[in-house]
C-alpha positions as CSV (number, residue, x, y, z in Angstrom):
1,M,-49.4,-87.7,-43.6
2,R,-47.7,-84.4,-42.6
3,T,-47.8,-84.1,-38.8
4,R,-48.3,-80.6,-37.3
5,R,-45.4,-79.6,-35.0
6,A,-46.1,-77.9,-31.8
7,R,-45.4,-74.1,-31.8
8,R,-42.5,-73.3,-29.6
9,Q,-43.8,-71.4,-26.8
10,P,-41.7,-68.2,-25.7
11,M,-39.6,-68.4,-22.7
12,P,-41.3,-66.5,-19.9
13,L,-39.7,-63.2,-18.5
14,S,-37.8,-63.4,-15.2
15,N,-40.0,-62.2,-12.4
16,D,-37.1,-62.1,-10.0
17,T,-37.4,-58.8,-8.8
18,D,-35.9,-59.3,-5.5
19,G,-32.7,-61.0,-7.5
20,L,-32.7,-57.6,-9.4
21,R,-32.7,-55.1,-6.3
22,R,-30.0,-57.2,-4.9
23,R,-27.6,-57.1,-8.1
24,A,-28.4,-53.3,-8.2
25,L,-27.5,-53.0,-4.3
26,V,-24.2,-54.3,-4.9
27,Q,-23.4,-52.3,-7.7
28,A,-24.5,-49.4,-5.8
29,L,-22.1,-50.3,-2.8
30,A,-19.2,-50.9,-5.0
31,C,-19.4,-47.4,-6.8
32,A,-20.0,-45.6,-3.5
33,P,-16.3,-45.3,-2.6
34,L,-15.6,-43.8,-6.0
35,A,-18.7,-41.6,-6.0
36,A,-17.5,-40.2,-2.3
37,A,-14.0,-40.0,-3.3
38,G,-14.8,-37.8,-6.5
39,L,-17.3,-35.6,-4.3
40,A,-14.6,-35.1,-1.8
41,R,-12.2,-33.8,-4.8
42,A,-14.9,-31.5,-5.9
43,Q,-15.6,-29.8,-2.8
44,P,-13.4,-26.6,-2.1
45,A,-11.0,-26.5,0.5
46,P,-12.3,-24.4,3.6
47,F,-11.5,-20.7,3.4
48,P,-9.6,-19.5,5.2
49,S,-7.5,-22.6,5.7
50,R,-3.8,-20.5,5.7
51,P,-2.7,-16.9,5.7
52,V,-4.1,-14.9,3.1
53,K,-1.5,-12.9,1.0
54,L,-2.3,-9.2,-0.3
55,L,0.0,-8.6,-3.2
56,S,0.5,-5.0,-4.0
57,G,2.0,-3.8,-7.2
58,A,3.6,-0.5,-5.6
59,T,6.4,0.1,-3.3
60,A,6.3,0.5,0.5
61,G,4.6,3.9,1.4
62,S,2.8,4.2,-2.0
63,A,-1.1,4.9,-1.8
64,S,-2.2,1.4,-2.5
65,D,0.2,0.2,0.0
66,V,-0.8,2.2,2.6
67,I,-4.3,1.4,2.0
68,A,-3.6,-2.3,1.7
69,R,-1.9,-2.2,5.1
70,A,-4.8,-0.2,6.9
71,V,-7.7,-2.6,5.5
72,G,-5.3,-5.7,6.1
73,E,-5.1,-5.2,9.9
74,K,-9.0,-5.4,10.3
75,L,-9.1,-8.3,7.7
76,Q,-6.8,-10.4,9.7
77,A,-9.6,-10.0,12.4
78,E,-11.8,-11.4,10.2
79,F,-10.4,-14.1,8.4
80,G,-9.0,-15.4,11.9
81,V,-5.6,-15.9,10.0
82,P,-2.5,-13.7,9.4
83,V,-3.0,-11.2,6.6
84,V,0.5,-10.7,5.0
85,I,1.1,-7.6,2.8
86,E,3.5,-8.2,0.0
87,N,4.7,-5.7,-2.4
88,R,5.6,-6.7,-6.0
89,A,6.4,-3.3,-7.6
90,G,7.7,-2.5,-11.0
91,A,6.1,-2.5,-14.5
92,S,3.1,-0.6,-13.6
93,G,2.0,-3.2,-11.2
94,A,2.2,-6.0,-13.8
95,L,4.5,-8.1,-11.7
96,A,1.9,-8.2,-9.1
97,V,-0.8,-8.9,-11.4
98,Q,1.3,-12.1,-12.9
99,A,1.9,-13.2,-9.5
100,T,-1.9,-13.5,-8.7
101,L,-2.7,-15.1,-11.6
102,A,-0.4,-17.8,-11.1
103,A,-1.5,-18.4,-7.7
104,P,-4.4,-20.8,-7.0
105,G,-8.0,-19.3,-7.2
106,D,-9.0,-20.2,-3.8
107,G,-9.0,-16.7,-2.1
108,H,-5.5,-16.9,-0.2
109,T,-3.7,-14.6,-2.8
110,I,-5.8,-11.2,-3.5
111,L,-4.4,-8.7,-5.9
112,V,-4.4,-4.9,-4.5
113,Y,-4.3,-2.7,-7.5
114,T,-5.2,0.8,-8.7
115,A,-7.1,2.2,-11.6
116,A,-4.2,1.2,-13.6
117,H,-5.7,-2.1,-14.2
118,T,-8.0,-0.5,-16.8
119,V,-5.0,1.2,-18.3
120,V,-1.8,-1.2,-18.5
121,P,-3.7,-3.7,-20.9
122,L,-4.1,-0.8,-23.1
123,I,-0.4,0.1,-23.5
124,S,1.1,-3.1,-23.2
125,K,0.9,-6.3,-24.4
126,V,0.6,-8.0,-20.8
127,G,-1.3,-11.3,-21.9
128,W,-4.2,-11.0,-19.5
129,D,-7.5,-9.3,-19.9
130,P,-8.7,-7.2,-17.1
131,V,-12.3,-8.4,-17.4
132,K,-12.0,-12.0,-18.4
133,D,-9.3,-13.0,-16.2
134,F,-10.0,-11.2,-13.1
135,S,-13.1,-10.8,-10.9
136,A,-13.6,-7.5,-8.5
137,V,-14.1,-8.1,-5.0
138,A,-14.3,-4.8,-3.6
139,P,-13.0,-1.2,-4.0
140,L,-11.0,0.0,-0.9
141,A,-10.7,3.4,-1.5
142,V,-10.6,6.5,-4.1
143,V,-7.8,8.6,-3.4
144,P,-7.5,12.0,-4.7
145,N,-4.2,12.9,-6.5
146,V,-2.7,16.4,-6.1
147,L,-0.6,18.7,-8.4
148,V,2.3,19.3,-6.7
149,V,5.6,21.2,-7.2
150,A,8.8,22.3,-5.2
151,P,8.3,25.5,-3.3
152,A,11.5,26.7,-4.8
153,K,10.0,26.7,-8.2
154,G,7.9,29.7,-7.2
155,W,4.6,28.5,-8.7
156,R,1.8,29.0,-6.5
157,S,-1.0,28.3,-8.7
158,V,-2.1,26.1,-11.7
159,R,-2.0,29.0,-14.2
160,D,1.7,29.9,-12.9
161,L,2.4,26.4,-13.9
162,V,0.6,26.4,-17.1
163,E,2.1,29.8,-18.2
164,A,5.9,28.6,-17.3
165,A,5.0,25.4,-19.6
166,R,3.8,27.4,-22.6
167,A,6.6,29.7,-22.2
168,R,9.1,27.2,-22.7
169,P,7.4,24.2,-24.7
170,G,8.8,20.9,-24.2
171,A,11.2,22.1,-21.3
172,L,9.3,20.9,-18.5
173,N,9.1,17.5,-17.3
174,Y,6.8,15.7,-15.1
175,A,6.8,12.4,-12.6
176,S,4.8,9.4,-12.6
177,V,4.5,6.0,-11.3
178,G,5.0,4.9,-14.6
179,I,3.0,4.8,-18.1
180,G,-0.9,3.5,-17.4
181,T,-0.9,4.3,-13.9
182,A,-3.3,7.1,-12.3
183,T,-0.5,9.4,-11.9
184,W,0.3,9.2,-15.5
185,M,-3.0,9.3,-16.6
186,S,-3.9,12.5,-14.4
187,A,-0.9,14.1,-16.0
188,E,-2.0,13.3,-19.5
189,K,-5.5,14.4,-19.4
190,F,-4.1,17.7,-17.4
191,K,-1.8,18.3,-20.6
192,A,-4.5,17.7,-23.1
193,A,-6.9,19.9,-21.2
194,V,-4.4,22.9,-21.1
195,G,-2.7,22.5,-24.2
196,I,1.2,22.1,-22.9
197,D,3.9,19.6,-23.7
198,A,6.1,18.3,-20.9
199,L,8.6,15.3,-20.9
200,H,7.4,12.1,-18.8
201,V,9.9,11.1,-16.0
202,P,8.5,7.5,-14.8
203,Y,9.8,6.6,-11.3
204,K,9.1,2.7,-9.1
205,G,6.8,4.4,-6.8
206,S,5.3,7.7,-5.4
207,P,8.1,8.3,-2.7
208,E,10.7,8.1,-5.1
209,A,8.5,10.7,-7.3
210,I,7.9,12.6,-4.4
211,A,11.4,12.7,-3.5
212,E,12.7,14.0,-6.8
213,T,9.8,16.5,-7.2
214,M,10.7,17.9,-3.4
215,A,14.3,18.1,-5.0
216,G,13.2,20.2,-8.0
217,R,14.5,17.6,-10.5
218,V,11.1,17.3,-11.9
219,D,8.9,20.0,-12.1
220,Y,5.4,18.8,-11.2
221,F,3.6,15.6,-10.4
222,F,0.1,14.3,-9.9
223,A,0.8,12.5,-6.5
224,P,-1.6,10.5,-4.6
225,L,-2.8,12.7,-1.5
226,V,-2.1,9.6,0.7
227,S,1.6,9.9,-0.2
228,A,2.3,13.7,-0.5
229,L,0.1,15.0,2.6
230,P,3.1,14.7,5.2
231,Q,5.4,16.7,2.8
232,I,2.5,19.1,1.7
233,K,1.9,20.0,5.7
234,A,5.4,20.4,6.2
235,G,6.1,22.7,3.4
236,K,8.2,20.6,1.6
237,L,5.6,20.7,-1.3
238,Q,3.6,23.2,-2.7
239,A,0.1,21.9,-3.9
240,L,-1.6,23.6,-6.6
241,A,-4.9,21.8,-7.3
242,L,-6.7,18.6,-6.6
243,G,-7.5,16.3,-9.6
244,T,-10.7,15.4,-8.1
245,P,-14.5,17.0,-8.5
246,K,-14.6,18.2,-4.6
247,R,-12.0,19.6,-2.3
248,S,-10.5,17.4,0.4
249,Q,-11.1,17.8,3.8
250,Q,-7.4,17.7,4.5
251,L,-6.4,20.2,2.1
252,P,-9.7,22.6,2.5
253,D,-7.7,25.5,1.0
254,V,-6.3,23.9,-2.2
255,P,-8.9,24.2,-5.1
256,T,-9.5,21.6,-7.5
257,L,-8.6,21.8,-11.2
258,G,-12.3,22.7,-12.0
259,E,-12.0,25.6,-9.6
260,S,-8.8,26.7,-11.3
261,G,-10.3,26.8,-14.6
262,I,-9.3,23.6,-16.3
263,A,-12.3,21.6,-17.4
264,G,-12.2,17.7,-18.1
265,A,-8.9,16.8,-16.3
266,D,-10.4,15.1,-13.3
267,Y,-9.5,11.2,-12.7
268,L,-10.9,8.7,-10.7
269,F,-7.8,7.0,-8.5
270,W,-9.4,3.9,-6.9
271,I,-7.7,1.2,-5.4
272,G,-9.6,-2.3,-5.1
273,M,-9.3,-5.9,-4.5
274,L,-9.5,-8.2,-7.1
275,V,-8.8,-12.3,-7.7
276,P,-8.4,-14.7,-10.5
277,S,-11.9,-15.0,-12.4
278,R,-11.6,-18.6,-11.7
279,T,-12.2,-18.1,-7.9
280,P,-15.6,-19.6,-7.0
281,R,-18.4,-16.8,-6.6
282,E,-19.5,-17.5,-3.4
283,L,-15.9,-17.0,-2.4
284,V,-15.8,-13.5,-4.1
285,Q,-19.0,-12.6,-2.1
286,K,-17.5,-14.1,1.5
287,I,-14.3,-12.0,0.9
288,H,-16.3,-8.8,-0.3
289,A,-18.6,-9.1,2.9
290,A,-15.3,-9.5,5.2
291,T,-13.8,-6.4,3.3
292,S,-17.2,-4.2,3.6
293,R,-16.9,-5.0,7.5
294,A,-13.4,-3.9,7.6
295,L,-13.9,-0.8,5.9
296,Q,-17.0,0.1,8.3
297,A,-14.5,-0.1,11.3
298,P,-13.8,3.2,13.3
299,E,-10.2,2.7,13.2
300,V,-9.9,2.3,9.3
301,R,-12.4,5.5,8.7
302,E,-10.2,7.3,11.0
303,R,-7.0,6.3,9.2
304,Y,-8.6,7.1,6.1
305,A,-9.6,10.6,6.9
306,G,-6.1,11.0,8.1
307,L,-4.8,10.1,4.6
308,G,-7.4,11.9,2.6
309,A,-8.7,8.9,1.2
310,E,-12.5,7.8,1.0
311,P,-14.2,4.5,0.7
312,L,-16.1,3.7,-2.3
313,A,-19.1,1.2,-1.6
314,L,-19.8,-0.9,-4.5
315,A,-20.8,-4.6,-4.7
316,P,-18.6,-7.0,-6.9
317,E,-20.8,-6.7,-9.8
318,Q,-20.9,-3.1,-9.8
319,F,-17.3,-2.9,-9.2
320,D,-16.9,-5.2,-12.3
321,A,-19.1,-2.8,-14.3
322,L,-16.8,0.1,-13.4
323,I,-13.9,-1.6,-14.7
324,R,-15.7,-2.3,-18.2
325,E,-16.5,1.4,-18.3
326,E,-13.3,2.5,-17.6
327,M,-11.7,0.2,-20.3
328,V,-13.8,2.3,-22.9
329,A,-12.9,5.6,-21.5
330,N,-9.5,5.4,-20.9
331,A,-8.8,3.7,-24.3
332,A,-9.5,7.2,-25.8
333,I,-7.1,8.9,-23.5
334,V,-4.3,6.3,-24.7
335,R,-5.2,6.9,-28.2
336,A,-5.0,10.8,-27.7
337,A,-1.4,10.4,-25.8
338,G,-0.5,8.5,-29.1
339,I,0.7,5.4,-27.0
340,K,0.6,2.1,-28.7
341,P,0.9,-1.2,-27.0
342,E,4.2,-2.7,-27.1
């Protein structure tokens, strides 16, 4: 007779919840030091924790250098650490741009650049993108360019200069601080607007170009008003017109290009601060806020007035948008000048 085997009962599930909690707690405590170390690594260093460097792509005495020093003095008080202005002139500011990109994106290295930021990559194979690789922090100033000549040339108006250029096509020359700079862009827009041909003579910085213009070795120069104003007031340079929509309080008797009958030749020459795009957004906002307070200081406003410069109030996002728009507009100017990236 076949006997029936007893059915094996399943083993009961463990009900040791206290043991499970103890093991989970032990594992959590073991992992806590590692998690804390990882969190410490992820936290950015406090800003500022050392001197802040403003890298200027221009020579000492140039417009962006003068503006950087005026604002840098107030930023030093805002940050509570030294703010050092370092000039990396050459290659239309490209040397300063490269040095900024090579620095850590921690806010301690800030690029002070001009509107050339939106032009140089259109004419040179620089290896960076003004929009993707940089975050705009704050515009510092708008500086009018003024068309100047040596008094000995005998030209007292824009019409005089244009007539001289048309009488001898290709014989006149003009100074700039390099292809892609605001001084070059102003001259190219002027040439296209009046239909003249002139030889381009680049210099390392505005002081050098101004000196050559005063000496008469170059015929004209769209100089930053910040740099040229002392020589104009001293009678060493003849100001023919301003490349802005309105006159300057510093030169109330000098007409604009528009008032001189030249349409479509205005050029916005801004000076601003930028950082690598990898810089944390909250840090960009912090530097922007400090810069905005610095620009409101009476000493800075007085300094600007004496230089013929004007502040330009834009949030970082608005400044980024301006740069994107200028990239499109300037590409058309570069194409018209026949310049191809090299």
